[in-house]
Each structure stands twice: as structure tokens, then as C-alpha cells.
C-alpha angles and dihedrals in degrees: 000000000000112000132189119212090216090067093063129077130193111261112167142318142208135195097297109015143045121216122213126188134212110203093190094060099026090236137138127212121206117202130176121245134197138194114266091235091055095043095096101021101059118079099190124139098237090182088072095081091053092047085061088071086086089061091048092050094048099042117010098037090047088056092050097043094094093045124096090241133109111227118141127123128177130222114232130188114233131196127230088245090058091055092046093053093047091050093055094071100020098110095050093087102019124107109253092240087072098050093099089063123079136187110276098235091178084082113081096192137071135182119241123193139160119277094255091193086074095029095109089059100040093049099046111024099095099058114013120142096220120048116247113235111273093209105036113084128223111273115208136172131192116209129183099198094185123210128306088206113140114209118225115248127194117250091253092062117109111273091236090069100051125100092013123130120249092247094056092044089057090050090050091050093050091046091053092045096047113015092179092061110093115239129203119237091216113133121188090219089071095054092044094047097089086220109127095214093051093044090054090049089053092051091050090050091050091051093048096040124103093230117084099232088130129056125172123196137191110208088342094307114118117246107238118225138156115253110257092017110105093164088062090051091047092052090057089059094062093093091055099052137018099114134107096013101321096097107123090015099074096129092048091049090050092051090047092053094049092047092046090053094048091047096048113110112256102170141028091200110130108257130184118250111263117217112239110238127201125243107282098223106024132074112260093247097049116124132212107218133344123264096023109164127190106237092149113073120235091206108088133158111245131006121304125219095266092050090049092051092047091052092052094044090050088061081083086080103145133074115265089242089063092046089053092049091048091051091051093048093050092049091050091049095050090049087058096039108035090171090072096051095102092048092051099033120134091185139036124359093046121206093216097191091055092048091050092050088057087063094063098115095196095060125094101216095186089065099041103091104141115095123190092342094311122144117240103297135159089263094053090047089054090052089053091048092049090050088057091048091050091050089050092052092047091050089053090055090061097039097082100028124130129226125213117197115193122191133183129183119257108198094182099055119097103179139023097239094052114129112261111191123171097049127090121273093250097074134075141187118252135178129225097218093256102075098274120123130208139188109236136187134179129216127190119205143161091066106158132157116230118222113263090240088068091076090084089050093051090050092050093047093050091047091052092048091049092049094048093047093048090051095048096044096041109127112249116246115242114245 
């Protein structure tokens, strides 16, 4: 694929990547960036993360193929000249706080993907049965739901730290470390609860929160709002709604649409039941906003995208200390039995069938020791341990992913279950609670496999977080 730098415009960036957009093709390009001071000091193969796309295509994408979710990205080879031309005009539209970061041109690959904020239109416009509204724009939101993973604490840890998700523990730690820094009350457990009231509360917390884990767009242009000011955000929705009974209820209609999309069934794959957990930092009876009604049913056939993510994230079902021990045991075994390295490999070359078997949700890998009729031997134990490690790594892939929900008005539709031929099979019809129907689609992105050698780093980070939290929340001794 031959690409011209002049076709791409700066869009947005995060801590590690810069996103460029091509309006002519409706595509996005994701490129790595690096701090100027590290540009010549680091000797890291940044191509490694893009080489992992082969793993994603063979394992993760295969798992998602039967789901009503858009997900694919494509690896593209880029020339040094392409990076040089992009760099010439890069700072013209960038916030100044990013000017100390540059494109990491040591990497010769990029990831290209559709602009999922317009995906609902690009995928369906040629052959849909009902006409999309010619005046209403595409509404899209990007959410980073974060992980509902609950770290394992020792019994001696303060009771206030137990049974809390990793995200909320980090918020508690930052709040203790810097009380003047505002903290969001968002808790992933609310968004994963499949309870409409709690999901709306989570969306409100994301909108009000200082962290940008939530971005809303109108026809691909971000909706501006002041942090902590949801009324300002709601007022910017007035141009999108206000018809057929939703006038004056724009914010409620918006919340209903997002919840309806997140609660729509996306897979019939058998998933384990996930236990609903309370908000980590709020009383159980706290409410989000007054007059919240439940127009969107919580009773759906099949698993929705949040239930699917929770099931995958819960594959990380063992303490990090056990993961670390399992990793060390497998490494020691393969050093002594090099003939089993491919069977037990967590890196290249991948044994794809073994990785796919680790995705079988119904299995209990910790109990599946026999291999090819063998009795429980050291080798079969290693297979069981590696299965747990693979499940851990797969759960990590989905722990920091983002979701993009795109919605477009359908004036001709009268009910949600109405047949909708002509579109792709990854879209569905939803209702805003006021008689207006929309075509919706969901995309999942930021799916990247971490290198296996990161397991030790995760263990160290969790140990440090646990230590700091226990110290800061330790009850003071009476004098």
C-alpha cells in the first residue's frame, strides 16, 4: 500500500501514539511516538508491538469474528520519507503539551483502521432499506471502560482496600498522595453492571471526570465541554435531539442510546455468569441523576459487549504472585526440556491452536492437567500453567481497550425489532426512549498484546501499589 503523507492530518494523541486521519478514505493511522530526550537513548525494537498484529489476527480476531463488533486493523509498512514529511507539519495542530514528543521513526510500521466514528455510515450507506436522516449527524462516543479486575490482597491488608477494582484503587492512591488533584468517581463496576441506572451513573461520572476516558463527537467533531460540567455537555446535544417527544430531554435520550447500544447482544458465545459488584467508592444506594427512568430493557438475548469484556477480563482469575510463580516454573521447565518450547511458548513462534484453546470460557484450566491421555505429569502441569498464563495475557489485551459507539437517526423505523436488511451484520436498531430510532454499531480498538517479559513488570507494579496503599490506609495506633 503506497501512502502519501499529504493525505493525512493530525487528529489526536495519547501517551504513546499519535493518530492521523484521512477524510477521503475514512481511515485512521496510528503511529508510535517517543520523547525527544529518549529518541537516541532507548534501544527498543518498537516494531515488536506491530509484529504482534499477526497474533491478533490469528487468535483474538478469530475470537471476535462471530461477534457483532467492528475490530480489525491492518499493519502497513512506512518509509522514512513518510515519517519525515509528517513531522514537518506535525506541531501545527498539536497541543503544546505534546511538543516534546516526536514520531518514533525507528519504527517502520503503522496500524491503519477505519474511522469507526463514521463506520455506521460507511458500512451501510449504499444499500440500506431505510434512509438515514439527511439532516441528523452521526453521533459517536469513545469510551475507555478500564478493567473490573480486583487485585488480591493479603488478609492483613486494611479492610477498606479489599474487593475494590484496580482502577478505583489507583484513584484512591492518587487522592491520598495529592488531595488537591480532582478525582473522578467513575467506577468500572457501574458500566459493567448491565443495570441501566448504574450505567447512566457511570456515563455521567465519565463526562464530569477530569480524565478523558470519554469523548463524544458530532459528525466526527468532538463535543466541547468543561470538565465537571455535565449541563454544558447536555446543552451541546440540543441540536441532535428535540424531536418526537425528546425536546427538553436531550441528555436523557443520549444516555438511553448509549446504554441501549452497550446492552445490545453482540455474541451468542457461551459466557460464564459474571457476579455484579457494587461501586467501589460510593454507598450502595447512591443515585446518579434525578428522574432516571429505565426505558432500555436489561433483559437481552445473548451477551452484550460489556458482558463479553468482563468475561475475558475475568480470565485473569489468579493472584499476580501465582502468575509470577507459574511464569518462573515454565521458564525453568523449558530450559530443561527445550523440545517442549514451542508447545509452551508465550511468544514467537505461536502455537495458535493452544492459544485458541485457552479462550474456551467454559474450561477450568487449573484442573485440566491430562494431556493426550497422560496421567498428571510435570509436562501436563506445565501445559495447565501455560494455559493460565495465556488466559492472563489475553485478559490484559482487553483490559485497556476502547469502545466506539456510532449512532445515526433512522426516520423510517417504528420499532427496535424491525427487520433491517441491506446493512452489515454488525449493526442494530436502538431507541432513545422517546420514540426515535437509530442505527448503531460498536467498534473495539486498542487491542495489543504485551510482551511476555512484561509479566514481571506487572507483578512489581501491583506489589508496589499494594504496599503504598497498605501504608497510606493503615489505621493509626492510639497513643
